[in-house]
C-alpha positions in Angstrom: 9.3 32.6 14.7 12.8 31.7 12.8 12.8 29.8 9.7 11.6 26.2 10.2 14.2 23.8 10.7 15.2 20.5 9.1 15.5 17.7 11.4 18.2 15.0 11.5 17.0 12.1 9.1 16.5 8.8 8.6 17.6 7.4 5.6 16.8 3.5 4.5 19.7 1.8 2.4 19.0 1.3 -1.3 17.3 -2.4 -1.4 18.0 -4.7 -4.0 14.7 -6.1 -6.0 15.1 -9.7 -6.7 14.8 -10.5 -10.3 11.1 -11.7 -11.5 10.8 -15.3 -12.1 9.3 -16.1 -15.4 7.8 -19.3 -15.1 6.1 -21.5 -17.8 2.6 -20.8 -18.7 -0.1 -23.3 -17.5 -2.6 -22.2 -20.3 -2.6 -22.3 -23.9 -3.9 -19.3 -26.7 -7.0 -19.7 -28.1 -7.4 -20.6 -31.7 -7.6 -17.5 -34.6 -11.1 -18.1 -35.4 -12.3 -19.0 -31.5 -10.9 -15.7 -31.2 -12.8 -14.2 -33.7 -16.1 -15.9 -32.1 -15.3 -14.1 -28.6 -12.5 -16.3 -27.0 -12.4 -15.3 -23.3 -14.5 -14.4 -20.4 -16.9 -12.0 -22.4 -19.3 -14.5 -24.5 -21.2 -12.7 -27.5 -24.3 -13.9 -28.8 -23.9 -15.3 -32.3 -26.0 -17.1 -35.0 -25.1 -21.0 -35.1 -25.3 -20.9 -38.8 -22.4 -18.2 -39.0 -24.8 -15.3 -40.4 -24.5 -12.1 -38.4 -24.9 -12.0 -34.9 -28.5 -12.2 -33.4 -30.0 -12.1 -29.5 -30.4 -15.2 -28.3 -32.0 -14.2 -25.4 -29.2 -14.9 -22.8 -27.3 -12.2 -21.4 -23.4 -11.5 -21.5 -21.2 -11.9 -19.1 -21.7 -9.1 -16.6 -18.7 -6.8 -15.4 -18.7 -4.5 -12.5 -17.2 -3.7 -9.4 -17.4 -6.8 -7.9 -15.5 -8.6 -10.7 -17.0 -10.6 -13.8 -20.3 -12.8 -13.5 -21.7 -15.4 -15.3 -24.0 -15.0 -18.3 -27.6 -13.9 -17.8 -30.2 -16.2 -18.6 -33.1 -16.0 -21.3 -34.8 -17.4 -24.1 -34.6 -17.2 -27.9 -33.2 -18.6 -30.8 -30.2 -18.1 -33.2 -32.7 -17.8 -36.1 -32.7 -13.8 -35.7 -36.2 -13.9 -33.6 -35.8 -11.6 -30.0 -35.3 -12.9 -26.9 -34.9 -11.8 -23.6 -32.0 -12.1 -21.0 -30.2 -9.8 -18.6 -26.4 -9.6 -17.2 -25.8 -10.5 -13.8 -24.2 -6.7 -12.7 -20.7 -8.3 -12.5 -20.9 -10.5 -9.5 -19.8 -14.1 -9.8 -20.4 -17.0 -7.8 -18.5 -16.5 -4.2 -17.0 -13.3 -5.7 -16.3 -10.0 -4.2 -18.7 -7.1 -4.7 -17.5 -3.2 -4.9 -14.1 -4.0 -4.4 -14.5 -5.8 -1.5 -12.4 -9.4 -1.4 -13.3 -12.0 1.1 -9.9 -13.3 1.9 -7.8 -10.0 1.2 -8.2 -6.3 2.0 -6.6 -3.2 -0.3 -4.8 -1.5 2.2 -2.7 0.7 0.2 -3.8 2.1 -3.6 -1.1 3.9 -5.5 1.2 3.9 -3.3 5.2 4.4 -4.4 6.9 0.8 -4.0 10.7 1.9 -4.4 12.3 5.1 -5.4 13.3 8.8 -3.8 10.2 9.7 -1.8 10.6 13.0 0.6 8.4 13.3 3.3 7.3 16.3 4.9 5.7 17.0 8.4 3.9 20.4 9.5 3.5 20.6 13.2 0.1 22.3 14.5 0.7 20.9 17.8 0.0 21.8 22.0 2.8 20.7 23.9 3.5 21.0 27.8 3.4 19.7 31.1 -0.3 18.4 31.0 0.3 16.5 27.6 0.2 16.4 24.0 -2.5 17.7 21.2 -2.9 18.8 17.9 -2.7 17.3 14.2 0.3 17.0 12.0 0.1 17.7 8.0 1.7 15.0 6.2 2.6 15.0 2.6 4.8 12.3 0.6 6.4 13.6 -3.1 8.0 11.7 -6.0 11.5 12.9 -6.3 11.8 12.2 -9.6 8.9 14.0 -11.1 8.1 16.4 -8.0 4.8 15.1 -7.7 3.0 14.8 -4.5 1.0 11.7 -4.2 -0.2 11.6 -0.2 -1.7 14.5 1.6 -3.2 13.7 5.4 -3.5 14.6 8.4 -2.4 12.9 11.1 -3.8 13.0 14.9 -2.0 12.6 17.7 -3.4 9.3 19.8 -2.1 7.2 22.9 -0.1 10.0 24.8 1.5 8.7 27.6 3.8 9.5 30.4 7.3 8.4 29.1 9.2 6.4 32.0 12.3 6.5 30.2 13.0 10.1 30.3 14.5 10.0 33.5 16.4 13.8 33.1 13.1 15.7 32.1 11.1 17.9 33.8 8.4 16.1 31.6 8.3 13.5 29.0 5.6 11.9 27.1 5.6 9.2 23.9 2.7 9.0 21.5 1.7 7.9 17.9 0.0 9.3 15.3 -2.9 8.2 13.1 -4.4 9.2 9.9 -7.4 10.9 10.1 -10.0 8.9 8.2 -11.5 12.4 6.2 -8.4 13.5 4.9 -6.1 11.0 3.6 -5.6 10.6 0.2 -4.6 7.4 -2.0 -0.6 7.0 -2.2 0.8 7.6 1.6 2.5 4.6 2.5 4.5 6.4 5.5 7.8 5.5 4.7 10.3 7.9 7.1 9.5 7.4 10.9 11.7 10.7 11.1 8.5 12.7 9.6 5.6 10.2 10.4 6.6 9.4 14.0 6.9 5.9 13.5 3.3 5.4 11.9 2.6 2.2 10.3 6.1 0.8 12.0 5.3 -0.3 15.6 9.1 -0.3 15.9 8.9 3.5 16.7 7.0 6.0 18.4 7.4 9.5 19.0 8.7 11.6 21.9 8.6 14.6 23.5 10.0 16.2 26.4 11.4 19.1 28.5 14.6 19.2 30.2 15.9 21.8 32.3 19.5 21.2 31.1 20.7 20.3 27.5 23.5 19.8 25.3 26.2 23.0 25.1 24.7 24.6 28.2 21.7 25.2 27.0 18.5 25.5 29.5 14.8 24.6 29.3 15.2 22.5 26.3 12.0 21.0 24.5 12.2 18.6 22.0 10.3 16.0 19.5 11.8 13.0 18.9 11.4 9.5 17.2 12.4 6.5 19.4 12.9 3.0 18.3 12.3 0.0 20.3 16.4 -0.2 21.6 15.6 3.2 23.5 17.8 4.7 20.7 16.3 8.4 19.3 16.4 7.8 15.4 15.9 11.9 15.2 15.1 14.5 17.6 14.3 18.1 16.9 14.7 21.1 19.2 11.7 23.0 19.7 12.9 25.3 22.1 15.9 26.3 24.0 17.8 29.4 26.1 21.1 29.6 26.8 22.6 30.3 30.7 21.2 34.0 30.6 18.0 33.0 29.3 18.4 34.3 26.2 16.1 32.2 23.4 18.1 30.4 21.3 15.4 28.2 19.6 11.9 29.7 19.4 9.5 26.8 17.6 7.5 26.4 21.0 5.4 29.2 22.8 6.4 28.3 26.6 3.3 30.2 28.4 0.7 28.5 25.7 2.7 24.9 24.8 1.8 26.2 20.9 4.2 24.7 18.4 3.4 25.7 15.0 4.8 26.4 11.6 7.5 23.5 11.9 8.6 21.5 8.9 10.4 18.6 9.2 11.8 16.8 5.6 13.3 13.2 5.3 13.9 11.5 1.7 13.3 7.7 1.9 15.2 5.7 -0.5 15.2 1.8 -1.7 11.8 -0.1 -1.5 9.2 1.4 1.0 6.9 -2.0 1.1 9.5 -4.9 2.0 13.0 -5.4 2.6 15.6 -8.3 1.3 16.0 -10.7 4.3 18.2 -13.9 5.0 14.5 -15.9 5.7 15.1 -18.8 8.3 13.9 -21.7 6.6 11.4 -22.8 9.5 9.7 -19.5 8.3 9.7 -19.2 4.3 7.3 -21.5 3.4 6.9 -23.1 0.3 5.9 -21.5 -2.8 4.8 -22.7 -6.4 3.0 -21.1 -9.4 -0.3 -21.4 -10.0 -3.7 -19.8 -10.1 -6.3 -19.9 -7.2 -9.7 -21.2 -7.4 -11.3 -18.4 -8.9 -14.9 -17.1 -8.3 -13.1 -14.5 -5.4 -12.3 -11.7 -8.2 -12.9 -8.0 -7.5 -11.6 -5.3 -10.2 -9.2 -2.3 -9.8 -6.8 -0.2 -11.4 -3.1 1.6 -10.7 -2.4 4.9 -12.0 0.3 4.4 -14.9 1.0 8.4 -15.3 4.3 8.4 -13.3 5.4 5.1 -14.7 5.6 1.6 -13.4 6.7 2.7 -9.6 3.2 2.7 -8.4 1.2 0.0 -6.7 -1.6 -1.3 -4.6 -1.2 -3.6 -1.8 -3.1 -6.0 -0.4 -3.4 -7.8 3.0 -4.3 -11.4 4.2 -4.3 -12.9 7.5 -2.7 -16.6 6.8 -1.9 -18.9 9.8 1.3 -21.1 9.6 0.7 -24.1 6.9 -2.2 -22.6 5.1 -2.3 -22.1 1.4 -2.5 -18.5 0.4 -3.3 -18.3 -3.6 -3.3 -15.1 -5.2 -3.3 -13.9 -9.4 -3.5 -11.0 -11.3 -5.6 -11.0 -14.8 -5.1 -8.1 -17.1 -5.1 -6.9 -20.7 -3.0 -4.3 -22.2 0.1 -3.6 -20.0 1.8 -6.0 -18.0 1.7 -6.8 -14.7 3.9 -8.2 -11.6 3.3 -9.2 -8.0 5.4 -9.5 -5.0 5.0 -11.5 -2.1 6.0 -10.1 1.6 5.6 -12.6 4.7 4.6 -10.8 8.0 8.2 -9.6 9.0 8.1 -7.5 5.9 10.6 -9.1 4.0 10.2 -10.2 0.2 9.7 -13.9 -0.1 8.8 -13.7 -4.1 8.9 -11.6 -7.4 6.2 -13.4 -9.9 6.0 -12.1 -13.4 4.7 -14.6 -16.2 2.8 -17.3 -14.7 -0.2 -18.3 -16.1 -2.6 -17.4 -19.3 -4.5 -13.9 -19.2 -7.9 -14.2 -20.0 -7.5 -12.2 -23.0 -4.5 -14.8 -24.0 -2.4 -12.2 -25.5 0.0 -11.7 -22.4 1.1 -14.2 -19.2 -0.2 -12.6 -15.9 1.3 -13.6 -12.2 -0.2 -16.3 -9.9 1.0 -18.0 -7.3 0.6 -20.2 -4.6 2.5 -20.3 -1.1 2.3 -22.6 2.1 3.0 -20.1 5.1 5.5 -20.8 7.3 4.4 -18.8 9.8 1.2 -17.2 11.3 0.8 -13.1 10.5 -0.2 -10.4 7.6 0.8 -11.3 4.7 1.6 -8.8 2.0 0.6 -9.3 -2.1 2.0 -6.1 -4.1 0.4 -5.7 -7.3 2.2 -3.2 -9.8 2.5 -2.6 -13.6 5.7 -3.7 -15.3 5.5 -1.5 -17.9 2.9 1.3 -18.7 1.7 1.8 -22.3 -1.6 3.3 -21.0 -3.0 6.2 -18.2 -3.9 3.0 -15.9 -3.4 -0.6 -15.5 -6.8 -2.2 -15.0 -6.6 -5.6 -13.4 -8.7 -8.4 -11.4 -7.1 -9.0 -8.4 -8.3 -13.0 -7.5 -7.0 -15.5 -4.4 -8.0 -17.2 -1.3 -6.6 -18.5 2.1 -7.5 -21.8 2.9 
């Protein structure tokens, strides 16, 4: 085998992130003496006469994987006598449990929202006249820190004969699908040249053999990526012979159809989760600041070890005219939120909107009346990072 080749790459142009809109807070800070007594959602037991705190029998707010719930109930008094009570384990009325939200699904965890991202695909395939089978080993690496944030095995699925390959001895189209047992957090599949259009319905993989190729080559086998207008975004030669039958490229074995050890690398730039678009008024919708109805929060966290570039992505199905509401509550580090429409266009960037529960900083919150049907995306990330993780509560509704 010759050294692995590097195919032609698709580079997305850098995108301009819209400036964050700092909106006036809708809440006010608690008085200092209230903060001393336990301002916020967590209510501590305390004696009415100012003496040291005692157990009044009521459990504190429960905080768990499902969110923050109400106080437990019990009996007791504030004179120092004992009482009994219990927390509710962290599930509030109508709230999600174990990270499951009733309206939104977290589809990406700790992925890179923007910046240079190197994607690499290693082929382990069998290709021939009977079709295509096998897997692709796929990684994503943050170029600035040389940190690999994604490792995944991609399975070849939906192989079909390619009717548009009219000059082929045989040709197929295919898609790739992440293996649920091997995918790690952090995969965003930014470049279709290495993920073969995974996550983007406008692309598909192609495999073909032609009796004649460019520059008088013969028996040419190619693996490529093609868009919806039948243009080849990238095409990699796996095998080719010259007119005398000497092998020029030998990344494919004719007798077995084996393709192995071939690496394709590309660098995706700009934003990877949205595009900046001119959005027609008919589908732009209307956006205002304001928190959702509450009671549906789930807690999560974002890795801050690489700085503010990593984000979580939540998606929900919204009908035209429905009201999408979303908010993030946190303490410590500051957060920011992006709203993306079903076409992948960035609608809003939201920073400070309403008071957080700890009343130290402001949190992002938004209400949006949808202008079109489809899957809307709420992206949550840290505005800056002071700690190892941004711990947050995500709350939202679609009504």
